[in-house]
C-alpha positions in Angstrom: 0.0 0.0 -0.1 1.6 3.3 -1.3 0.2 6.4 0.2 0.7 9.8 -1.4 1.5 12.3 0.9 -0.3 15.2 -0.6 -3.9 15.7 0.7 -3.5 12.8 3.0 -4.4 14.0 6.7 -3.3 10.8 8.0 0.3 10.9 6.8 2.7 11.9 9.6 6.5 11.7 9.3 6.6 10.5 12.9 4.9 7.2 12.1 6.6 5.7 8.7 5.0 2.4 9.4 1.5 3.8 9.6 2.1 5.7 6.6 2.0 2.6 4.4 -1.8 2.1 5.2 -4.7 3.1 3.0 -6.0 6.2 4.8 -9.8 5.1 3.8 -9.3 1.8 5.3 -8.0 3.5 8.7 -11.0 5.7 8.7 -13.3 3.1 7.9 -12.2 0.8 10.8 -11.1 3.3 13.3 -13.5 3.8 16.6 -11.8 7.1 17.5 -8.2 8.3 17.4 -5.7 7.0 15.0 -5.0 3.5 16.3 -2.1 3.0 14.0 -0.3 6.1 15.3 -0.7 5.0 18.9 0.2 1.4 18.2 3.6 2.5 16.5 4.2 4.9 19.2 3.7 2.1 21.9 6.1 -0.3 19.9 8.9 2.3 20.3 9.4 1.0 23.8 8.1 -2.7 23.4 10.4 -5.1 21.9 8.4 -7.2 19.6 9.9 -10.2 18.0 8.5 -12.5 15.1 6.4 -15.0 16.6 5.7 -13.8 19.8 2.0 -13.9 21.0 0.4 -10.6 21.8 -3.0 -9.9 23.3 -4.6 -6.6 21.7 -6.9 -5.9 24.5 -9.9 -3.6 23.4 -8.8 -3.9 19.8 -12.3 -2.5 18.6 -12.2 -3.4 14.9 -8.6 -4.8 14.9 -6.7 -2.6 12.7 -3.8 -2.4 15.5 -4.0 -6.0 15.5 -3.5 -6.1 11.7 -0.6 -3.6 12.2 1.1 -5.7 14.8 0.9 -9.0 12.8 2.1 -7.4 9.5 4.7 -5.1 10.9 6.3 -7.2 13.5 5.2 -10.6 12.7 3.7 -11.3 16.1 0.7 -13.7 16.6 -2.2 -11.5 17.7 
């Protein structure tokens, strides 16, 4: 998924992994604030390794779960 920076309100240089996801998909599945930005920010202080099991508590429509599985190879 390649995102064009122009006119994308969900593009933020601070979150390069989140920028790869389709903004329409994020908006269609978000239940509030940008869950991908929050998840990516949190992952800066958590050492995730492929194959680890992660419980995404309160995941809503699971976009944070999809993000964790795709970007870090964890089992969610």
